[in-house]
C-alpha positions in Angstrom: 47.2 63.9 26.7 46.9 63.6 23.0 50.2 61.4 23.0 48.5 59.0 25.5 45.4 58.7 23.3 47.5 57.8 20.3 49.5 55.2 22.3 46.3 53.5 23.6 44.9 53.4 20.0 47.9 51.8 18.6 48.0 49.2 21.3 44.3 48.2 20.7 45.0 48.0 17.0 47.9 45.6 17.7 45.7 43.4 19.8 43.0 43.1 17.2 45.5 42.2 14.5 47.0 39.5 16.8 43.5 38.0 17.4 42.8 38.0 13.7 46.0 36.2 12.9 45.2 33.5 15.4 41.6 33.1 14.2 42.7 32.6 10.7 44.6 29.3 11.8 41.3 27.7 12.8 39.2 28.7 9.8 40.5 27.3 6.4 40.5 29.3 3.4 37.8 28.6 0.7 40.4 26.9 -1.5 41.6 24.7 1.3 38.0 23.8 2.2 37.4 22.7 -1.4 40.6 20.6 -1.3 39.5 18.9 1.8 36.0 18.2 0.6 37.5 16.5 -2.6 39.9 14.3 -0.5 38.6 10.7 0.1 37.7 9.9 3.7 39.9 7.3 5.4 38.3 3.8 5.7 37.8 2.5 9.2 40.2 -0.1 10.6 38.7 -3.6 10.8 40.4 -6.1 13.2 42.5 -8.6 11.4 42.9 -6.5 8.3 46.0 -4.5 9.2 48.9 -5.0 6.8 51.1 -7.8 7.7 54.4 -6.9 9.3 57.6 -7.5 7.4 58.6 -11.1 7.4 55.1 -12.6 8.1 53.7 -15.1 5.7 51.1 -14.1 3.2 47.5 -15.0 4.2 48.1 -14.3 8.0 44.8 -12.4 7.9 42.9 -15.5 6.7 40.0 -16.5 9.1 40.0 -19.9 10.9 39.0 -22.8 8.9 35.4 -24.2 9.1 34.3 -27.9 8.8 31.9 -28.0 5.8 31.3 -31.8 5.5 32.2 -35.1 7.1 32.1 -38.4 5.2 32.0 -41.8 6.7 30.5 -43.7 9.7 31.8 -43.5 13.2 33.1 -47.1 13.7 36.3 -48.6 14.9 38.7 -49.4 12.1 36.8 -47.1 9.8 38.2 -44.0 8.2 36.5 -40.5 8.6 36.9 -37.9 6.0 36.7 -34.3 7.2 36.3 -31.4 4.6 37.5 -28.1 6.1 37.1 -24.9 4.2 40.3 -22.7 4.6 42.4 -25.6 5.7 44.9 -25.1 3.0 45.5 -21.4 3.9 45.6 -22.2 7.6 48.3 -25.0 7.0 50.5 -22.4 5.3 50.6 -20.1 8.2 53.7 -20.2 10.3 53.3 -22.4 13.4 50.3 -24.4 12.1 50.9 -28.1 11.6 48.1 -30.1 10.1 49.7 -33.3 11.2 48.9 -32.4 14.8 45.3 -31.8 14.3 42.9 -33.5 16.7 39.6 -35.1 16.1 36.6 -34.0 18.3 33.3 -36.0 18.8 30.7 -34.0 20.6 33.5 -31.6 21.9 35.6 -34.5 23.3 39.2 -34.9 22.1 40.0 -38.3 20.6 43.7 -38.5 21.5 46.0 -40.8 19.7 44.4 -40.6 16.3 47.1 -39.4 13.7 45.5 -37.6 10.8 46.4 -38.5 7.1 47.2 -35.1 5.5 48.2 -35.9 1.9 45.1 -34.0 0.7 45.3 -30.8 2.8 45.7 -28.8 -0.4 42.1 -29.9 -1.2 41.0 -29.0 2.3 40.6 -32.5 3.3 42.0 -34.6 6.2 41.5 -38.2 7.1 41.3 -40.0 10.5 41.6 -43.8 11.0 39.3 -44.5 14.0 41.1 -46.8 16.5 40.9 -47.5 20.2 44.2 -46.4 21.8 44.8 -47.6 25.4 47.8 -47.0 27.6 49.1 -45.0 30.5 49.9 -41.8 28.5 48.2 -38.8 26.9 47.4 -40.7 23.7 44.8 -43.0 25.6 41.4 -42.5 24.1 39.6 -45.4 25.8 37.6 -43.2 28.2 36.6 -40.9 25.3 35.2 -44.0 23.3 33.5 -45.2 26.4 31.8 -41.8 26.8 30.8 -41.7 23.2 29.3 -45.2 23.2 27.5 -44.7 26.5 25.3 -42.1 24.8 24.0 -44.6 22.3 20.9 -46.6 23.5 19.1 -49.5 21.9 20.0 -52.0 19.4 20.2 -50.7 15.9 19.7 -47.1 17.1 21.6 -44.5 14.9 22.8 -41.3 16.5 24.3 -38.3 14.8 27.4 -37.2 16.6 28.9 -33.6 16.0 32.4 -33.8 14.4 35.1 -31.2 14.2 38.9 -30.9 14.3 41.3 -28.5 15.9 44.8 -27.7 16.8 46.6 -29.1 19.9 46.3 -25.8 21.7 43.3 -23.5 21.3 39.7 -23.9 20.5 38.6 -26.5 17.7 37.3 -25.2 14.3 33.8 -24.1 14.0 31.5 -27.1 12.8 27.9 -28.0 12.7 28.6 -31.3 10.7 27.6 -34.7 12.2 28.4 -38.3 11.4 26.2 -41.3 12.1 27.1 -43.7 15.0 25.3 -47.0 15.5 26.8 -48.4 18.7 25.0 -51.8 18.5 24.2 -52.8 14.9 21.3 -55.2 14.6 23.0 -57.7 12.3 26.1 -58.0 14.6 24.1 -58.3 17.7 22.0 -61.2 16.1 25.2 -63.2 15.5 26.3 -62.5 19.1 23.0 -63.6 20.4 23.2 -66.9 18.5 26.7 -67.6 19.9 25.7 -66.7 23.4 22.7 -69.0 23.2 24.9 -71.9 22.0 27.5 -71.3 24.8 24.8 -71.1 27.4 23.0 -74.2 26.2 26.2 -76.2 26.1 27.1 -75.0 29.6 23.6 -75.9 30.9 23.7 -79.4 29.4 27.2 -80.1 30.7 26.2 -78.8 34.2 23.1 -80.9 34.4 24.3 -84.1 32.8 28.0 -84.3 33.8 30.2 -83.5 36.8 31.5 -80.2 35.4 29.8 -78.2 38.0 29.5 -80.7 40.7 31.6 -81.7 43.8 34.6 -83.9 43.4 34.8 -87.5 44.7 33.0 -90.7 43.9 29.4 -91.0 42.8 26.8 -91.6 45.5 26.1 -95.2 46.3 22.4 -94.5 45.3 23.4 -93.9 41.7 22.1 -90.3 41.7 24.1 -87.2 40.7 26.5 -85.5 43.1 25.6 -82.1 44.5 26.5 -78.8 42.7 29.7 -77.1 43.8 29.5 -73.5 44.8 33.1 -72.7 43.9 32.8 -74.5 40.5 29.5 -72.7 39.7 31.2 -69.4 40.6 34.1 -70.2 38.2 31.7 -71.1 35.5 29.7 -67.9 35.9 32.7 -65.6 35.6 34.0 -67.7 32.6 30.7 -67.3 30.8 30.3 -63.6 31.7 33.8 -62.6 30.5 33.7 -64.8 27.4 30.3 -63.4 26.3 31.3 -59.9 27.2 34.4 -60.1 25.2 32.7 -61.6 22.2 29.9 -58.9 22.6 32.4 -56.0 22.5 34.4 -57.6 19.5 31.2 -58.2 17.5 29.8 -54.6 18.1 33.0 -52.6 18.0 35.7 -54.9 16.4 38.0 -54.1 19.3 40.1 -57.1 20.5 42.3 -55.6 23.2 39.4 -55.1 25.7 40.5 -57.3 28.7 41.2 -55.2 31.7 43.4 -55.9 34.8 40.4 -55.9 37.1 38.7 -58.5 35.0 41.7 -60.7 35.0 41.9 -60.2 38.8 38.2 -61.2 39.1 38.8 -64.4 37.1 41.9 -65.1 39.2 39.9 -64.8 42.5 37.2 -67.1 41.3 39.8 -69.6 40.0 41.8 -69.4 43.2 38.6 -69.9 45.3 37.6 -73.0 43.2 41.1 -74.5 43.4 41.3 -74.0 47.1 37.9 -75.5 47.7 38.7 -78.6 45.7 42.1 -78.9 47.6 40.3 -78.7 51.0 37.7 -81.2 50.1 40.3 -83.6 48.7 42.4 -83.3 51.7 39.5 -83.9 54.1 38.4 -86.9 52.0 41.9 -88.3 52.1 42.1 -87.9 55.8 38.7 -89.6 56.1 39.8 -92.5 54.0 42.9 -92.8 56.1 41.0 -92.8 59.3 38.6 -95.4 57.8 41.4 -97.7 56.9 42.7 -97.5 60.4 39.3 -98.3 61.9 38.9 -101.2 59.6 42.5 -102.5 60.4 41.7 -102.2 64.1 38.4 -104.1 63.6 40.0 -106.9 61.8 42.7 -107.2 64.5 40.2 -107.3 67.3 37.9 -109.7 65.3 40.9 -112.1 64.9 41.5 -111.9 68.7 37.9 -112.6 69.4 37.8 -115.6 67.0 41.0 -117.0 68.6 39.5 -116.6 72.0 36.4 -118.6 70.8 38.7 -121.4 69.5 40.3 -121.8 73.0 43.0 -119.3 72.7 43.8 -116.4 75.2 40.8 -114.7 76.7 39.4 -111.8 74.9 39.3 -108.8 77.2 35.9 -107.1 77.9 37.3 -103.6 76.8 38.4 -105.1 73.7 35.0 -106.7 73.1 33.3 -103.2 73.7 35.7 -101.5 71.4 35.0 -104.2 68.6 31.3 -103.5 69.1 31.8 -99.7 68.8 33.9 -100.0 65.8 31.0 -101.0 63.6 29.2 -97.7 64.2 32.5 -95.7 63.9 33.2 -97.3 60.5 29.7 -96.7 59.3 29.8 -93.1 60.2 33.2 -92.6 58.6 31.9 -94.3 55.5 29.0 -91.7 55.3 31.6 -88.9 55.5 33.5 -90.2 52.5 30.5 -91.0 50.3 29.0 -87.8 48.8 25.3 -87.1 49.3 22.7 -87.1 46.5 22.1 -83.8 44.8 18.7 -82.2 45.9 18.2 -79.0 43.8 20.6 -76.3 42.6 20.2 -73.5 45.3 20.2 -76.0 48.2 23.2 -77.7 46.9 25.4 -74.5 46.6 24.1 -72.9 49.9 24.1 -75.8 52.1 26.7 -78.0 53.8 26.3 -81.1 56.0 24.6 -78.9 58.6 22.2 -77.1 56.3 22.2 -73.5 54.7 25.4 -71.7 55.9 25.9 -67.9 55.9 29.5 -68.0 54.4 28.1 -69.8 51.4 25.2 -67.3 51.1 27.6 -64.4 51.4 29.8 -65.4 48.5 26.8 -66.3 46.3 25.1 -62.9 46.9 28.3 -60.9 46.1 28.9 -63.0 43.0 25.4 -62.1 41.7 25.7 -58.4 42.6 29.1 -58.1 40.8 27.7 -60.0 37.8 24.8 -57.5 37.4 27.2 -54.6 37.7 29.5 -56.2 35.3 26.9 -56.6 32.5 25.4 -53.2 33.2 28.8 -51.5 32.4 29.5 -53.7 29.4 26.1 -53.0 27.7 26.3 -49.2 28.4 29.8 -48.4 27.6 30.8 -51.4 25.4 33.9 -51.9 27.3 35.2 -54.3 30.0 34.7 -52.7 33.5 37.4 -51.5 35.7 36.5 -52.5 39.3 38.1 -50.7 42.1 40.7 -52.3 44.3 38.2 -52.1 47.2 35.5 -54.1 45.3 38.0 -56.8 44.3 39.2 -57.0 47.9 35.6 -57.5 48.9 35.3 -60.4 46.5 38.6 -61.9 47.7 37.5 -61.6 51.3 34.3 -63.4 50.6 36.1 -66.2 48.8 38.7 -66.4 51.6 35.9 -66.7 54.2 34.2 -69.5 52.2 37.5 -71.4 52.1 38.2 -70.8 55.8 34.9 -72.2 56.8 35.4 -75.3 54.6 38.1 -76.6 56.9 35.8 -77.4 59.7 32.8 -78.1 57.4 31.7 -81.7 57.1 31.9 -83.5 53.8 28.5 -83.8 52.1 
């Protein structure tokens, strides 16, 4: 009994010693606690401040550059200076090429503008503003159109947000702006004077010459010939395209602004005018040939009639009737050849010998509609419009219909 009691007491003592040894591991001694209290606490880790791995360039933890100032005016052929804080450090980082920086206006990339980087060490980069057109990724024509379309009014100045950025990734932070005056008052004044002179000259030539009138001889009455629809259409597109080109050049200094659709439009109007003149000349030549035949026949029959009256062979009754009819036929044929007098502009271009005709009205209406669309686009985007193939086909069909109806159309 007493042996068992001693054994149980020894076992309990062993357990208490084991528990005490384990507890000591979780409670530091006073000396250790004082050492831990004196040790500095580790600083929290901040993203981007970790030590650079071996081999990485110094400054890899530098924040992205920020645009701090923009010098210059947004205008074609002008140079824009962009001051960018931290650009020097950014350019020293591996994989960053300042020569591939892209200029942004209102968040839109201006492709094709190569930066001048000789002052990157001073946190400056320069961009020569040019309009680059083509069928590749450097085309910035649409970007310029979008930029100019936001500027309304003559002499109105708009501040445009400017920044730069790498080819891939987001552009640098910027709240800087540069002024843009899409239509300067002084330049617009010079264009208005030139446009007024051209319109005045065209108006005077149209009224007092045959520039816009039908081909052929002058009317026997001495009045002016009627206005030609085809020639007036040619003159309209010539004036529109010439003034639009001059307007865009005066405002933006751009010279390469003629588009393929504008050339096609001018070609359609020129082709319509050329075909109309060819048809009229052909019909007039046929009418003259027919008139000469009728006059020759009348002279022959008249000779036979005179010979019969002088005692020669008898003049047949059918020949006498034919000779009598030839007078009216020659008179009618003469009227076909001689142009009629001009009445007033709209009646001249919309009417043929039978009155106002639909095919003439159709081509006149579509010409006016396209002219309005043309000028609306030129004024709002300061660029020659690009008409769709369907719209050009519509204009071509109208011109072809007009020419087709001219074949049976009587001469004025």
